[in-house]
C-alpha positions as CSV (number, residue, x, y, z in Angstrom):
1,A,-127.7,135.6,7.2
2,T,-129.1,133.5,10.1
3,G,-125.9,131.7,10.5
4,S,-126.4,129.1,13.2
5,A,-129.0,131.1,15.1
6,P,-132.1,129.1,16.0
7,I,-134.4,131.3,13.7
8,G,-132.5,129.9,10.6
9,Y,-133.4,126.2,11.6
10,H,-137.0,127.4,12.3
11,I,-137.5,128.9,9.0
12,A,-136.1,125.8,7.2
13,K,-138.4,123.4,9.1
14,D,-141.4,125.6,8.5
15,L,-140.7,125.3,4.8
16,G,-140.4,121.6,4.8
17,Q,-136.7,121.3,4.9
18,P,-135.1,118.3,6.7
19,V,-133.1,119.7,9.6
20,G,-130.8,117.7,11.9
21,P,-130.8,118.7,15.7
22,P,-127.9,121.2,16.3
23,F,-124.9,120.2,18.5
24,P,-121.6,121.9,19.4
25,S,-118.3,121.0,17.5
26,L,-114.7,122.0,18.2
27,F,-114.1,122.5,21.8
28,S,-111.7,121.7,24.6
29,F,-112.5,119.1,27.5
30,R,-113.0,120.1,31.0
31,L,-111.2,117.6,33.2
32,E,-112.3,116.2,36.6
33,P,-110.6,117.7,39.7
34,G,-107.5,115.7,40.8
35,H,-106.7,114.4,37.4
36,P,-103.3,113.3,36.7
37,L,-102.3,116.7,34.8
38,D,-103.9,118.8,37.3
39,G,-101.8,122.0,38.0
40,L,-99.9,121.7,34.4
41,Q,-101.9,124.6,32.8
42,G,-99.8,126.0,30.0
43,V,-97.9,122.9,29.4
44,S,-97.7,122.1,25.7
45,I,-97.1,118.3,24.5
46,P,-95.7,118.7,20.8
47,D,-96.9,115.0,19.8
48,A,-99.4,112.8,21.6
49,E,-102.3,110.7,20.8
50,V,-105.6,111.3,22.6
51,T,-108.5,108.6,22.3
52,L,-112.0,108.8,23.5
53,L,-112.7,105.6,25.4
54,P,-116.2,103.9,25.1
55,V,-118.6,104.1,27.8
56,G,-118.4,101.4,30.5
57,I,-114.6,101.0,30.3
58,D,-112.7,100.5,33.6
59,D,-109.3,99.6,34.5
60,S,-110.1,95.9,34.4
61,D,-111.2,96.1,30.8
62,C,-108.1,97.7,29.7
63,E,-105.0,95.9,28.3
64,G,-102.8,95.0,31.1
65,G,-105.4,94.1,33.6
66,P,-106.5,96.0,36.7
67,K,-104.8,99.1,37.8
68,K,-102.3,99.1,34.9
69,M,-103.4,102.4,33.6
70,M,-103.8,101.2,30.1
71,G,-106.7,102.2,27.7
72,C,-105.3,103.4,24.2
73,D,-103.7,100.3,22.9
74,G,-106.4,97.6,22.9
75,G,-108.3,96.4,19.9
76,R,-111.5,96.7,22.1
77,K,-111.4,100.5,22.3
78,Q,-113.9,101.3,19.7
79,V,-116.8,103.6,19.5
80,M,-119.0,104.6,16.5
81,D,-117.9,106.8,13.7
82,V,-120.1,109.9,13.9
83,S,-118.7,112.0,11.3
84,P,-121.5,113.5,9.0
85,S,-120.6,111.4,5.9
86,S,-120.6,108.1,7.8
87,S,-122.9,105.7,9.4
88,R,-122.8,105.2,13.3
89,A,-123.2,101.5,12.4
90,H,-119.5,101.1,11.6
91,P,-116.9,101.2,14.4
92,L,-114.1,103.4,14.5
93,D,-111.4,104.2,17.1
94,L,-112.0,107.7,17.8
95,K,-108.4,109.0,18.2
96,Q,-106.4,112.0,17.0
97,R,-102.6,112.7,17.0
98,G,-100.8,116.0,17.3
99,P,-100.1,118.9,19.7
100,I,-102.1,118.9,22.9
101,L,-102.4,121.8,25.5
102,V,-103.2,121.5,29.1
103,T,-105.2,124.5,30.2
104,H,-106.4,125.8,33.5
105,R,-109.6,123.8,33.2
106,G,-108.7,120.8,30.9
107,L,-107.3,119.9,27.6
108,S,-107.2,121.6,24.3
109,G,-104.9,121.9,21.3
110,P,-105.2,120.7,17.6
111,A,-105.5,117.1,18.5
112,V,-108.1,117.5,21.0
113,L,-110.3,119.9,18.8
114,R,-110.2,117.5,16.0
115,L,-111.3,114.6,18.4
116,S,-114.2,116.8,19.5
117,A,-115.3,117.4,16.0
118,F,-115.4,113.7,15.0
119,A,-117.0,112.6,18.3
120,A,-119.3,115.7,18.5
121,E,-122.5,113.7,18.4
122,E,-121.1,110.9,20.5
123,L,-120.1,113.3,23.2
124,K,-123.4,115.2,23.0
125,D,-125.2,111.8,23.7
126,R,-122.8,111.1,26.7
127,A,-123.6,114.6,28.1
128,Y,-119.9,115.4,27.8
129,T,-118.7,113.0,30.2
130,G,-116.2,110.1,29.9
131,T,-112.7,109.2,29.8
132,L,-109.7,110.3,27.5
133,C,-106.7,108.2,27.1
134,L,-103.5,110.0,26.4
135,N,-100.6,108.2,24.5
136,L,-97.5,110.1,25.1
137,V,-95.3,107.7,23.0
138,P,-97.4,107.4,19.8
139,D,-94.7,106.1,17.7
140,A,-94.3,102.9,20.1
141,S,-96.2,99.5,19.3
142,G,-97.3,99.3,23.0
143,P,-96.2,99.4,26.6
144,A,-93.8,96.5,26.2
145,E,-91.8,98.3,23.5
146,V,-91.6,101.5,25.8
147,G,-90.6,99.4,28.9
148,A,-87.8,97.7,26.9
149,A,-86.5,101.2,26.1
150,L,-86.8,102.3,29.7
151,R,-84.8,99.5,30.9
152,E,-82.2,99.9,28.4
153,Y,-81.8,103.5,29.3
154,G,-81.6,102.7,32.9
155,R,-78.7,100.4,32.2
156,G,-76.9,102.7,30.2
157,E,-77.1,106.6,29.7
158,G,-79.4,106.9,32.8
159,R,-77.6,104.7,35.2
160,R,-76.3,107.4,37.2
161,R,-79.1,109.9,36.8
162,N,-82.1,110.5,38.9
163,L,-85.6,109.7,37.8
164,S,-86.4,113.5,38.0
165,R,-84.4,113.9,34.7
166,P,-86.4,112.7,31.8
167,P,-84.8,110.3,29.4
168,I,-84.1,113.0,26.9
169,N,-82.1,116.1,27.7
170,Q,-83.1,119.4,27.7
171,A,-81.3,120.3,24.3
172,G,-83.6,117.7,22.8
173,E,-80.9,115.3,21.8
174,E,-81.5,111.6,21.9
175,A,-80.4,110.3,25.3
176,G,-78.2,107.2,24.6
177,G,-79.7,106.7,21.3
178,H,-83.3,106.2,22.7
179,S,-85.2,108.0,20.0
180,L,-88.5,106.2,20.9
181,L,-88.6,107.8,24.4
182,P,-90.4,111.3,24.1
183,Q,-89.1,114.6,24.9
184,L,-91.5,115.6,27.6
185,P,-91.7,118.8,29.5
186,R,-90.3,118.5,32.9
187,R,-93.5,119.5,34.7
188,L,-95.3,116.8,32.8
189,W,-92.6,114.2,33.5
190,G,-92.7,115.1,37.3
191,A,-96.4,114.9,37.2
192,L,-96.2,111.2,35.5
193,L,-93.6,110.1,38.5
194,S,-96.1,111.4,41.0
195,H,-98.8,109.6,39.4
196,C,-96.9,106.3,39.2
197,H,-95.8,106.9,42.9
198,L,-92.3,107.0,41.9
199,D,-89.5,108.7,43.9
200,P,-87.8,111.5,41.6
201,S,-84.8,111.3,43.6
202,A,-84.1,107.5,43.0
203,K,-81.8,106.5,40.4
204,W,-82.9,105.1,37.1
205,S,-80.9,102.0,37.6
206,Q,-83.0,101.4,40.9
207,M,-86.2,101.3,39.3
208,S,-87.8,97.8,39.6
209,A,-89.4,95.8,36.9
210,P,-92.9,96.4,38.3
211,Q,-92.2,100.2,38.6
212,Q,-90.9,100.1,35.0
213,E,-94.2,98.5,33.9
214,V,-96.3,101.1,35.7
215,L,-94.4,103.9,34.0
216,S,-94.5,102.5,30.6
217,N,-98.2,101.8,31.0
218,A,-98.8,105.4,32.0
219,L,-96.7,106.7,29.1
220,V,-98.9,104.9,26.5
221,G,-102.3,104.9,28.3
222,L,-102.8,107.7,30.7
223,E,-106.5,107.8,31.5
224,I,-108.1,111.2,32.2
225,P,-111.7,111.6,33.2
226,F,-113.6,114.6,31.8
227,R,-116.8,116.3,32.5
228,G,-118.0,119.0,30.4
229,R,-116.7,121.2,27.6
230,D,-115.5,124.6,26.9
231,A,-116.3,126.5,23.6
232,N,-113.2,127.7,21.8
233,K,-114.3,131.1,20.9
234,E,-112.0,131.4,17.8
235,E,-113.0,128.0,16.2
236,F,-116.4,127.0,17.6
237,V,-118.8,125.6,15.1
238,T,-122.2,123.9,15.1
239,G,-122.9,120.4,13.8
240,G,-126.4,119.5,12.7
241,G,-128.6,121.8,10.6
242,V,-130.0,121.8,7.2
243,E,-129.6,118.3,5.8
244,L,-127.5,118.1,2.5
245,H,-129.7,115.3,1.1
246,G,-132.5,118.0,1.0
247,L,-130.5,120.2,-1.5
248,D,-129.3,120.3,-4.9
249,L,-125.6,120.7,-4.1
250,K,-124.8,121.9,-7.5
251,R,-126.9,125.0,-6.9
252,M,-127.4,124.8,-3.0
253,E,-131.0,125.0,-3.9
254,S,-133.8,123.3,-1.8
255,R,-135.2,120.1,-3.6
256,F,-138.6,121.1,-1.8
257,V,-139.1,124.8,-2.4
258,K,-137.9,126.2,-5.7
259,G,-135.9,129.4,-5.3
260,L,-134.9,128.7,-1.8
261,F,-131.1,128.5,-1.2
262,F,-129.0,127.5,1.8
263,A,-125.4,128.1,2.6
264,G,-122.7,128.1,5.4
265,E,-123.1,127.5,8.9
266,L,-126.9,126.8,8.6
267,L,-125.9,123.4,6.7
268,N,-125.3,120.2,8.7
269,V,-121.5,120.6,7.8
270,D,-118.8,120.9,10.4
271,G,-115.2,120.6,9.7
272,V,-112.0,120.2,11.7
273,T,-109.6,123.1,12.5
274,G,-107.7,124.7,9.7
275,G,-110.1,127.1,8.1
276,F,-112.2,124.2,6.4
277,N,-115.4,125.9,8.2
278,F,-114.7,129.3,6.7
279,Q,-114.1,127.7,3.3
280,N,-117.6,125.7,3.6
281,C,-119.3,129.2,4.2
282,W,-117.5,130.8,1.3
283,S,-117.8,128.1,-1.2
284,T,-121.7,127.3,-0.6
285,G,-122.3,130.9,-0.6
286,H,-120.6,131.4,-3.8
287,I,-122.4,128.4,-5.6
288,A,-125.8,129.7,-4.2
289,G,-125.1,133.3,-5.3
290,E,-124.0,132.1,-8.9
291,A,-127.3,130.0,-9.1
292,M,-129.6,132.8,-8.3
């Protein structure tokens, strides 16, 4: 019943059991002051894609060139797969899609928590600093497709409307048939306009081609620097721990000490949100109990 307390790891090591260094998993990100979503705490984004950018990426490395605010759509955006069952030698885009919540200190929500789980070891090595890339139009192929939709909307349904009105009305209906353009909360839309230096009182039809390009790039590749993490008190788990290769998984018994069993949080198992970590504790505990 040691859970993830340090004494459990010490006991396992003293008995010759292989133990991986523990590290946190399932957490929200603390964003740098002045980030593009600053002041939007409480805003929920129903569907977006969040990507952890590799170390050393700057604006000039992103697709679209300098100061284009890209970052999610390039083939170069790869880091290592750090899930427990995989090797870090194989590259994998660290991205997750789903609901995202802006908190008073950063980003959370299911997509962000899943990303923190898959990137837990990578983030530990980075001291929890880096850049997230937010794609608010995850169904689009890239900024070109979003830009074309914005131009079409500006020539049609949005011709007489101000930029302060998002391209989809409050009822959630498709505006002028532009199903690609997302239904974004008005506060988030206003923050995007400010980030792109666009006048919300201007008409959609008055937006220039360069302005449309900047807005479409921000919609699919909004780069957000982060520094630090917050523990989600309801879903926080620990990565690392007693290595599975040192156990007979049919019995959860040590391969080194007969009659020594391990289960639950002490193991090097950490799952995404959805009850998987509870299930790991229940299932491994049941197997160990039946084997005793």
